[in-house]
N, C-alpha and C positions, 0 to 999 in steps of 0.2 A: 146779830150783826146785820147791817144793811148790805145787800148784795145786788148786783145786776142779775137778771134772770135770763134763761134761755127758753124759747117757746117751742111748742110742738112742731111748728113749721121748720125750725132749725134741726130738731131731732129726727124728723121723718118718722119712720115706723120702727125705730130702735126699741128693743126690749131694755127698759131702764136698769135692769139688774145685770146686764151684760156690757155695760159701757166701760171704756178705758178711763184712766184717771182724769184726763181733761174733761171728758163729757160728764163724769160723775161730779167734778167740781161745779160744772155749769148747772147741773140739776139740783145741787144743794146750795145754789145761789151765788157761786163765785165766778165772776167773769175773769178767769185766770189765764185763759189760753194766750192772749196777746202779751202777757206779762212774763211768761216763763223764760224768755231770752235773758232777762236780767236777774230774776229770782231763781237761781239754779237749785236743783234738787241735790240733797246730800247723796254722796256715794256711800252705800252701806259698808261698814267695816266688818271685820271678821270676829266680832264679839260672839263667843259661843253662847248658845241658848239651850236651856234644859228642855226635856219633854214636858208637855202640858201636865199640870197637876190636877186639872178639873175637866169635866165633860159637860157640855151644855145639854140640859134636859128640855128646857122650854123658855121662850121669850114672848112677852105680850105687853102691850100698852094697857095700863090699869086705870089711869085717871089723867085728866088735864092737870098741869101745874100752874101755868101762867094765865090760862083762859078762865079767870074767876071773876066774880062780881066786883071784888075790891079793886081790880085794875080798872074796870070801867068807871067805878065811882071816883077813882083818882085821875080821871080824864085820859086814860090810856086805852088803846085798842088792841095792841099786840106787842109782844116782846120775845126775846130768846135767851139762850144760855141757862142761867140758874146755877152758878157755882154756889155751893152751900158750906157752911161751917156752924159750929155751936157757939153761942155767946149768951151767957147769963140765962141758961134754961130755955133759950129760943134757938130754933134753926133759922139762920139768916141766909137768904137767897139773893145773890147779886145777878142782876139781869143786864143784858146788853141793850143795843139800840131799841128804844121803846117808842112805838108809834103813838102820837097824841091824837085825841079826837079831832082837834082843830087842825086842818091841813096847813094852816099858816104858821103853826108852831114848829119849833125845831124837831126834826124827825129823828135825830141821832143823839138822844140823851139817854143815859143809863139810869136804871132804877133799882130799888131794893125792897124786899118784902120779908116778913117774918111769920113764923108759926111756932107754936109750942113744940119743944123737943120731945121726942118719945116715939112709941111704936107707930107704924104707918096706919092711917085711917083712910078709908075710901074718900072721904070729904075733908081734906086738910083745911083748917080755917086760915088760909094764907091771906095776910093783910099787907097791902102795899103801903109803905110809908108815904105820908103826904107832907107837902111844904105848907107853911102858914098861908092861908088864903085859898087853899085848894090846889089840886093837881098833884101828880106823883113827885116825890122828892128826888131831885137829880143827884147823881154821884158826880161831884164837880170839884176835885182838888185843884187849888189855884195853880195856874201855869202849866197844867197838863192838858194837851190837846186831845179832846174826846169827841171826835166827829165819827162818821161812818167807819166801821171796821176797827175802831179804837174803843176797847171795852174792859170791864173788870174781869180778871182771870183767876183770882184767888183771894181768899180772906183768911186771916189768922187771928185768933183770940189769944193774947199773951198778957196774963194778969189783967190790969185795968185797961190796957191798950188793945186796940183793934187795928190791925194792919190790912190794907187793901192794895193789891197789886193790879196794875193796868198795863195792857199792851197799847202803845201809842206810837206816833210818828209814822202812820200809814202813808205810803207813797204809791199812787197809781202807776207811775212810770217804772218803779222798782217791782211792784207786785209783792211788797212785803212791808213789815213794820221796821222801824228804826230802833226803838227803845222800849225798855221796861221801866215803869214808874212805880214808886212806892209812896203811899199816903198813910196817915195815922189819925185816929180819933180815939175818944174815950167811949167804952161801951158800945152802944148802938146809936151814938149821936152822929149819924152820917152827914148831917148838914154842916158839920164843922171839920171836915177832913183837912188835914195839914199835909202839904207835899214835903216829903223828906228828900227824895232824889229822883232824877230821871237819868237812867243809865243806858247808853247805847249798847246793843248786844247783838250777837249773831246766833246765839244758841239758847238764850233764856228770854224769850219774848212771851210765849205762853208758859206759865209755871204752875206746878202743883206741889204742895208742901205737906210733908208728913212729920209730925212730932215723934221723937224717939228718945226717951230719957232726957239728957241734957242738950240734945242736938235737934236741929231741923234738917231734914233731907229735902232738897229742892230739885225737882225734876223739871226739865225745860225742853222746849223745842224752838227752832229758829225760823227759817223761811217758811212762810205760811203754807201749810199742807204740802211741804216739800222736805220735811226735816226728819232726822232721827231723833231719839230721846237721849238727853244728856243729864248728868247728875252733879249736884253740888252739895256741900255740907257746911253748916255753920253752927257754932254754939247758940243756944236759944237766946242768951242775953245779948248777942251781937247780930241778930237777924237784920236790923236796920243799918248795920255797918257793912256796906257792900264790899269793902276791901277785906273783910274777914272771911268771905266766902272762899271755899276751897273746892276744886273741881276734880272729879274722878277721871283718872287717866290709866289706861292699860297699854303698856309698851308692847312692841312686837313679840317679845318673848313671853308675854302673859303676866308680867309683874304689875301690881297695882300700886299707884301712888296718888297723893292728893296735891294738886299744884295750884299756884296763885293766878295763873294766866288762863282765862276762859278759853282762849284760842287753842290751848293744848288739851282741852277736854276730849275724852273719847266717848264713843257712843255706847251707852249702857244697854240700849235696845236698838239694834241697827234697823233702819228703814229709810224711806224717802217720801213719806206721805203724811207725816204727823203735823197737825196744827194744834187744835184744841185737844187737851189731854187732862186726865184725872188720875191721881194716885192716892190710895188710902189703905190703911191696914185694916183687915177684917178678922177680928178675933174668932169669929164663929167658924172660919176656915183655917185659922192660924197661918194666913198668907197675906202678903202685900198684893194688892190688885192695881193694875194699870189698864186704862181704857182710852182709846182714841178712835176717831172716825178716819176711814181710809178709803181710797178708790180701788185698791187691789188687795184682798177681796173687798168689794163694795159693802160698806156698812160699818159696824163697830167691831174692833179687835180688842181682845182681852189678853193680857199677859199676867202671870203670877210669879211670886218669888217668896222664899222663906225669909229673905232679908232685903233691906232697901237697896243694897249694892249688889244684889244678885247672888247666884245666877238667875236671871229672868227666864221665863219659859218661852217656848215658841207660842205664836199667837193662836187664840181660839176665837172663831167667828161667832159672836154672840148676838149680833143683830144683823139680819139680812133684810134690806128694804122690800124686796120682792115677797118675802114670806111674812114679814112682821109689820111692815109699814104701809105700803101702797094699798089704798082702798080701805084701810083700817083707821089710820089717823093722818096719813099723808095723801094729798090729792093726786088723782090721775086726771089729766085733761079730758074733757067730755068728748072731744073729737077722736081721741085715742081709744077711750074705753067704750064709746058708743052709748054711754049713759052718764048721768050725773051722780057722783058718790056723795054729794052734799057736804063735802069737807072743805071746799075752797073758801078763801076769803072773798068778799064781794068784788066783782069785776075782775077776778083773777082766774076765771074758770079754765083758761087755756094755759096756765102756768103749772108746771110740775111741782109737786112737793119735793122734799129732799131732807136727809138727816144729817145732823152735825152736833158737836158739843156734848158728848156723854160725860156727865158729872155725878159721881157716886154720892149717895146719901146713906152713910153707914148706920145711922140711927134706925133706919127702917129695915135693916137686914133681919130675916126671920129664918128659923130652922123648921123645916117641914116635918111631918109625922114620921117619915122614913129616914130622916137624917140629911136629906138634901138641903141645901142652903139657897135661899132666894135673896139676891141682891137687888137693890133699887137704885135707879139713876135718872137724872134729868136728861132728856134728849130733845133737841130742837128740830122743828120742821120749817121749811121755807114757805110752804103753802099747805095748811094755814100757818101764819107766822106766829108760832107759839112754842113754848116748852111743854113737854109731856113727861109723865112719870112712867118709866119702863121697869118691868121686873124680869130678870133672867134667873132661872133656877139652875144651880150647878151641883155637880156630884164630884166629890173627891175621888181620884183614881187610886 
């Protein structure tokens, strides 16, 4: 996504790992401070959480994801996000606002890349799809506004059809998105996306979808980086019928029901910092995993559950930017560090890096020699403006 940035002069001598949510948003690229009056944070509900089922052993950046030659050959310089799904033996990665080489070109066009599905390799042959005549292929469903902050958030392969969800309707004065959009194509023909609907929403702007038998479970967040996590369910055959979605509700006495009104949905994971999120089932852990970036604690939070509708666990802090990011793949301003870490994009040496958008890649999960499980996920940095491959090793408790 394209964000405004905050400079070292504004941050002063703050330790970037000890910032509050407002400052953390700024350092990960979001100029959210002036917008919070209208985009109000969710008030966390009393949804009970279970004890964590895993312990973090280690986290590290293992390879670049988007900073590859094929992006440059497709006339791109930088991009972010990297939501992935499997389609016809390929891993498809949906990227957000993609910087073109030509500064006169539109800076806020989304892109798509593919790589063979299979075990993780240090050098994944990621290929950005190109349009006829050259340049990266834009994701451009008709009638869907896709400027800065409006991006693909999920992809689903369903038989011959491929569904792509987009967050759209970003308002600077609201500091939030207005709608979730759904488009469809056949296979990987992303140049022929057809728009199915654009649906106003308060709780399903960023979505992450898990297939389970005959159903899809749809996890959602609303106001940008101010939301809890909500849950919907729909029969697989009716994914594109928004009126068929049913929303998880927990009444004050603890009884669970599924309701037709999104406004009556309860928080399946209570919080007030969620924007980008990812949920996938991990068979090597026999757990559902949920990750999102947050300001408190700063970094990436992981929840686990034996079932999509919970109970979800308390959060486990799996990525700490101070330990795992800054000076490794996220830039620290030269004037702050007293040296050049050689991580910055050109002419951005005084802009902080920042982390956002953790998106699981289950195909790459590995079981270590001692039974620990290493999960892989895409994670974006603001400076340099790219997505990276992160590995976090977990141990069942």
